[in-house]
DRENVEXDO-697589 format. One record per residue (C-alpha): residue in one letter; residue number from 1; x, z, y. Coordinates in steps of 0.02 Angstrom, whole numbers. Layout:
<rs>
R/rest/nr/px/pz/py
R/A/NUM/X/Z/Y
...
</rs>
This chain:
<rs>
R/rest/nr/px/pz/py
R/M/1/325/3360/6523
R/A/2/293/3515/6418
R/L/3/276/3510/6229
R/S/4/90/3554/6242
R/S/5/64/3400/6351
R/Y/6/146/3288/6224
R/C/7/43/3365/6086
R/T/8/-118/3310/6172
R/L/9/-61/3131/6144
R/L/10/-68/3158/5955
R/P/11/-216/3166/5835
R/S/12/-274/3346/5809
R/N/13/-230/3345/5623
R/I/14/-45/3307/5652
R/N/15/79/3450/5656
R/P/16/196/3415/5803
R/F/17/340/3498/5709
R/S/18/328/3376/5564
R/I/19/329/3218/5668
R/P/20/440/3078/5598
R/S/21/603/3055/5693
R/S/22/550/2877/5739
R/L/23/403/2946/5838
R/F/24/514/3074/5923
R/N/25/630/2933/5974
R/S/26/489/2828/6043
R/L/27/429/2974/6149
R/N/28/607/3023/6195
R/L/29/580/3194/6114
R/S/30/702/3304/6021
R/P/31/674/3326/5833
R/F/32/754/3498/5840
R/W/33/619/3595/5931
R/P/34/613/3770/5855
R/S/35/443/3831/5798
R/Q/36/491/3996/5880
R/K/37/550/3926/6044
R/V/38/622/4083/6125
R/V/39/661/4264/6088
R/K/40/683/4411/6204
R/M/41/855/4488/6224
R/G/42/835/4631/6345
R/P/43/783/4554/6512
R/L/44/837/4381/6454
R/T/45/746/4241/6364
R/V/46/857/4150/6240
R/S/47/843/4019/6104
R/P/48/825/4079/5922
R/M/49/1004/4019/5894
R/G/50/1153/4011/6009
R/F/51/1320/3923/5996
R/G/52/1484/4017/5974
R/T/53/1636/3952/6066
R/W/54/1780/4041/5979
R/A/55/1854/3872/5932
R/W/56/1857/3812/6113
R/G/57/2038/3844/6153
R/N/58/2094/3920/5987
R/Q/59/2235/3817/5914
R/L/60/2294/3939/5782
R/L/61/2135/3956/5679
R/W/62/2027/3809/5734
R/G/63/2153/3675/5785
R/Y/64/2092/3653/5963
R/Q/65/2171/3514/6067
R/E/66/2131/3475/6248
R/S/67/2087/3298/6193
R/M/68/1930/3376/6115
R/D/69/1857/3424/6285
R/D/70/1752/3267/6309
R/E/71/1666/3293/6141
R/L/72/1642/3478/6178
R/Q/73/1551/3428/6337
R/Q/74/1437/3320/6230
R/V/75/1408/3469/6115
R/F/76/1362/3578/6264
R/N/77/1243/3447/6334
R/M/78/1163/3418/6164
R/A/79/1132/3604/6144
R/L/80/1043/3617/6311
R/D/81/945/3457/6284
R/N/82/880/3530/6121
R/G/83/830/3699/6189
R/V/84/984/3802/6145
R/N/85/1030/3902/6300
R/L/86/1140/4044/6233
R/F/87/1329/4023/6228
R/D/88/1442/4162/6166
R/T/89/1622/4174/6222
R/A/90/1758/4302/6263
R/D/91/1895/4329/6390
R/S/92/2021/4328/6246
R/Y/93/1966/4162/6170
R/G/94/2110/4040/6175
R/T/95/2287/4033/6108
R/G/96/2441/4071/6212
R/R/97/2438/3977/6377
R/L/98/2258/3931/6338
R/N/99/2198/4111/6344
R/G/100/2028/4111/6429
R/Q/101/2007/3924/6395
R/S/102/1836/3947/6315
R/E/103/1767/4025/6475
R/K/104/1849/3892/6583
R/L/105/1772/3753/6479
R/L/106/1600/3832/6484
R/G/107/1607/3842/6673
R/K/108/1665/3661/6684
R/F/109/1529/3603/6564
R/I/110/1393/3694/6661
R/R/111/1445/3610/6823
R/E/112/1458/3437/6745
R/F/113/1291/3455/6656
R/Q/114/1205/3504/6817
R/E/115/1286/3359/6910
R/Q/116/1235/3234/6774
R/K/117/1059/3299/6745
R/G/118/1021/3359/6921
R/S/119/937/3514/6850
R/Q/120/966/3701/6845
R/R/121/936/3754/6663
R/D/122/919/3936/6617
R/I/123/1090/3952/6536
R/V/124/1137/4121/6464
R/I/125/1323/4154/6447
R/A/126/1369/4306/6342
R/T/127/1552/4348/6360
R/K/128/1653/4487/6282
R/F/129/1788/4592/6364
R/A/130/1937/4640/6256
R/A/131/1983/4823/6241
R/Y/132/2165/4788/6278
R/P/133/2273/4946/6278
R/W/134/2312/4925/6463
R/R/135/2128/4926/6510
R/L/136/2110/5113/6531
R/T/137/1989/5134/6675
R/P/138/1813/5070/6715
R/Q/139/1886/4979/6866
R/Q/140/1999/4877/6751
R/F/141/1847/4818/6654
R/V/142/1760/4772/6816
R/K/143/1917/4674/6862
R/A/144/1910/4587/6693
R/C/145/1728/4542/6724
R/R/146/1769/4469/6895
R/A/147/1910/4368/6815
R/S/148/1786/4295/6690
R/L/149/1667/4251/6832
R/D/150/1811/4164/6921
R/R/151/1859/4066/6765
R/M/152/1681/4006/6740
R/Q/153/1645/3992/6927
R/I/154/1474/4069/6908
R/E/155/1393/4208/7009
R/Q/156/1329/4318/6868
R/I/157/1359/4334/6680
R/G/158/1206/4342/6567
R/I/159/1272/4475/6447
R/G/160/1433/4572/6472
R/Q/161/1490/4637/6303
R/L/162/1625/4754/6241
R/H/163/1724/4652/6115
R/W/164/1760/4802/6006
R/S/165/1763/4991/6003
R/T/166/1925/5089/6010
R/A/167/1850/5239/5920
R/N/168/1953/5205/5762
R/Y/169/2123/5210/5846
R/A/170/2113/5260/6031
R/S/171/1959/5367/6055
R/F/172/2018/5421/6228
R/Q/173/1991/5242/6289
R/E/174/1811/5231/6231
R/L/175/1730/5317/6381
R/A/176/1820/5197/6500
R/L/177/1742/5051/6403
R/W/178/1569/5124/6419
R/D/179/1587/5167/6603
R/G/180/1655/4992/6631
R/L/181/1492/4919/6563
R/V/182/1393/5034/6677
R/A/183/1494/4981/6829
R/M/184/1475/4794/6791
R/Y/185/1288/4817/6775
R/E/186/1268/4923/6931
R/K/187/1370/4800/7035
R/G/188/1259/4657/6976
R/L/189/1402/4563/6895
R/V/190/1303/4551/6732
R/K/191/1116/4538/6700
R/A/192/1128/4641/6541
R/V/193/1256/4728/6431
R/G/194/1295/4722/6246
R/V/195/1424/4774/6117
R/S/196/1516/4688/5976
R/N/197/1587/4758/5814
R/Y/198/1505/4927/5838
R/G/199/1455/5016/5677
R/P/200/1297/5121/5659
R/K/201/1365/5286/5724
R/Q/202/1453/5216/5876
R/L/203/1305/5103/5913
R/L/204/1190/5254/5925
R/K/205/1315/5346/6033
R/I/206/1337/5208/6160
R/H/207/1151/5172/6164
R/D/208/1114/5353/6208
R/Y/209/1256/5362/6335
R/L/210/1200/5204/6425
R/K/211/1019/5259/6422
R/E/212/1066/5421/6512
R/R/213/1153/5313/6644
R/G/214/998/5204/6663
R/V/215/1078/5052/6582
R/P/216/983/4970/6437
R/L/217/1085/4906/6290
R/C/218/1016/4732/6257
R/S/219/1121/4667/6111
R/A/220/1237/4713/5969
R/Q/221/1346/4578/5895
R/V/222/1412/4596/5718
R/Q/223/1466/4488/5574
R/F/224/1302/4454/5484
R/S/225/1270/4324/5350
R/L/226/1225/4305/5167
R/L/227/1409/4337/5137
R/S/228/1414/4491/5248
R/V/229/1257/4595/5228
R/G/230/1316/4762/5160
R/K/231/1253/4939/5191
R/D/232/1328/4954/5366
R/Q/233/1260/4787/5425
R/L/234/1085/4829/5363
R/E/235/1094/4999/5447
R/I/236/1148/4918/5610
R/K/237/1002/4797/5596
R/S/238/881/4941/5566
R/I/239/947/5035/5718
R/C/240/932/4879/5826
R/D/241/752/4852/5771
R/S/242/704/5032/5807
R/L/243/785/5035/5980
R/G/244/737/4862/6042
R/I/245/916/4795/6033
R/R/246/936/4614/5981
R/L/247/1064/4585/5842
R/I/248/1176/4434/5873
R/A/249/1243/4369/5707
R/Y/250/1419/4300/5721
R/S/251/1501/4202/5582
R/P/252/1332/4161/5500
R/L/253/1422/4032/5391
R/G/254/1562/4149/5335
R/L/255/1697/4051/5429
R/G/256/1633/3895/5339
R/M/257/1623/3964/5161
R/L/258/1433/3944/5157
R/T/259/1436/3761/5210
R/G/260/1472/3696/5035
R/K/261/1614/3592/5105
R/Y/262/1753/3691/5022
R/S/263/1808/3735/4847
R/Q/264/1962/3806/4761
R/S/265/2034/3631/4757
R/K/266/1978/3590/4934
R/L/267/2029/3727/5055
R/P/268/2031/3724/5245
R/S/269/2197/3712/5335
R/G/270/2276/3860/5421
R/P/271/2253/4048/5391
R/R/272/2075/4027/5326
R/A/273/2143/3952/5164
R/L/274/2211/4121/5106
R/L/275/2044/4206/5132
R/F/276/1945/4065/5052
R/K/277/2059/4069/4900
R/Q/278/2015/4252/4873
R/I/279/1827/4241/4901
R/L/280/1767/4069/4846
R/P/281/1791/4098/4657
R/G/282/1657/4234/4662
R/L/283/1528/4139/4763
R/E/284/1457/4023/4631
R/P/285/1284/4108/4617
R/L/286/1259/4108/4806
R/L/287/1324/3932/4835
R/N/288/1218/3865/4692
R/S/289/1063/3948/4767
R/L/290/1100/3880/4940
R/G/291/1124/3706/4866
R/D/292/963/3717/4767
R/I/293/857/3765/4917
R/A/294/947/3640/5029
R/N/295/905/3498/4908
R/K/296/723/3548/4895
R/R/297/707/3567/5083
R/R/298/808/3410/5121
R/K/299/922/3518/5226
R/T/300/1107/3558/5217
R/M/301/1177/3720/5149
R/S/302/1233/3765/5325
R/Q/303/1058/3744/5392
R/V/304/986/3854/5255
R/A/305/1116/3991/5286
R/I/306/1084/3991/5474
R/N/307/896/3988/5449
R/W/308/911/4142/5337
R/C/309/989/4235/5485
R/I/310/847/4179/5599
R/C/311/717/4235/5472
R/K/312/799/4407/5466
R/G/313/764/4427/5652
R/T/314/940/4399/5716
R/V/315/1006/4269/5839
R/P/316/1146/4178/5746
R/I/317/1287/4099/5846
R/P/318/1372/3974/5730
R/G/319/1533/3903/5797
R/V/320/1535/3720/5842
R/K/321/1673/3602/5896
R/S/322/1603/3428/5862
R/V/323/1445/3329/5892
R/K/324/1422/3315/5703
R/Q/325/1426/3504/5685
R/A/326/1307/3525/5832
R/K/327/1179/3408/5754
R/E/328/1193/3499/5589
R/N/329/1171/3670/5669
R/L/330/1021/3611/5768
R/G/331/940/3561/5603
R/A/332/924/3746/5564
R/L/333/785/3756/5695
R/G/334/602/3709/5683
R/W/335/563/3778/5509
R/R/336/573/3940/5411
R/L/337/622/3987/5235
R/S/338/481/4057/5129
R/S/339/482/4238/5071
R/D/340/523/4179/4894
R/E/341/671/4079/4958
R/L/342/734/4227/5057
R/L/343/727/4336/4901
R/Q/344/812/4202/4797
R/L/345/957/4193/4920
R/E/346/974/4381/4936
R/Y/347/973/4405/4747
R/A/348/1106/4269/4730
R/A/349/1211/4357/4864
R/Q/350/1201/4518/4764
R/E/351/1252/4425/4606
R/S/352/1406/4354/4692
R/P/353/1547/4479/4667
R/R/354/1643/4431/4824
R/R/355/1602/4477/5004
R/M/356/1672/4427/5172
R/I/357/1805/4547/5234
R/Q/358/1736/4649/5379
R/N/359/1814/4641/5551
R/I/360/1952/4772/5558
R/F/361/1884/4831/5726
R/Q/362/1709/4870/5665
R/T/363/1680/5057/5677
R/R/364/1573/5172/5571
</rs>
């Protein structure tokens, strides 16, 4: 039954998005319905937030173990059951022998979900193709795309994305990347194409090149958060808005720094600890502001940080590797920060002297 049908069961003076959780449970409804239920991303219709799957297979940074797969299936199911249909991955996600594991798991989870639920949900997989130095021709990128399709055992990818530009160090390879996207699109292997880690100048160049070839650029994925919103990111956002490209915001929680779960005396394990040690001491104004708004809103700091990205017109893709994290991320949907709260957060971000280090592959 559609939401509008359920709403007819309620008195006219009740806002369906402020219904107590007990009533949702009695009607078997989800309390995470977003007030803005879908957004357009090129020819695709996606949820206002997606889930990032970098951790699905990454042992080095995120401590992945194959014993986590059952819980990851629950995370995937929970996302779909609550209206989240966008999942971002990459052909390079995974460590060592687990390279490509994220795509394999997504394919497995799609099949098991469909078997369990008996339904064909509109699932949008956005995968990224690495600009490895041995991928020098468009045909090699088409081959990479087919390999991703085989790993996921699906017929078509939602968005085929270039993982990064080689303009900074191997400009001769760049045209092969672009022609590879064109070939994937023309062969029907992907519904739409996008880029990742492209700065303003390169973003304009590839947009114009693809447009001449009759291929619309539907998305641009960059690091975008309260911790990473400098001049380049804002210029990229402005270009996206003017050209009808949807900005996908990766790392909306600054690798976890905006969750409020860490401090100088409580650092994450692994390589992240070194970065956190450098940046956390300068984040007090921003973290205090996030905490203040979270308390007033009865939300978590993570939910406030993700909601900020949504309010800025981006589609954030927070990473998730547990049911607890999935529930928390879903709590960023169904409400919006006020204009005063947005300004408060942005002022606090400016007052915080530290910023997230930009991806080394992001171009100008």
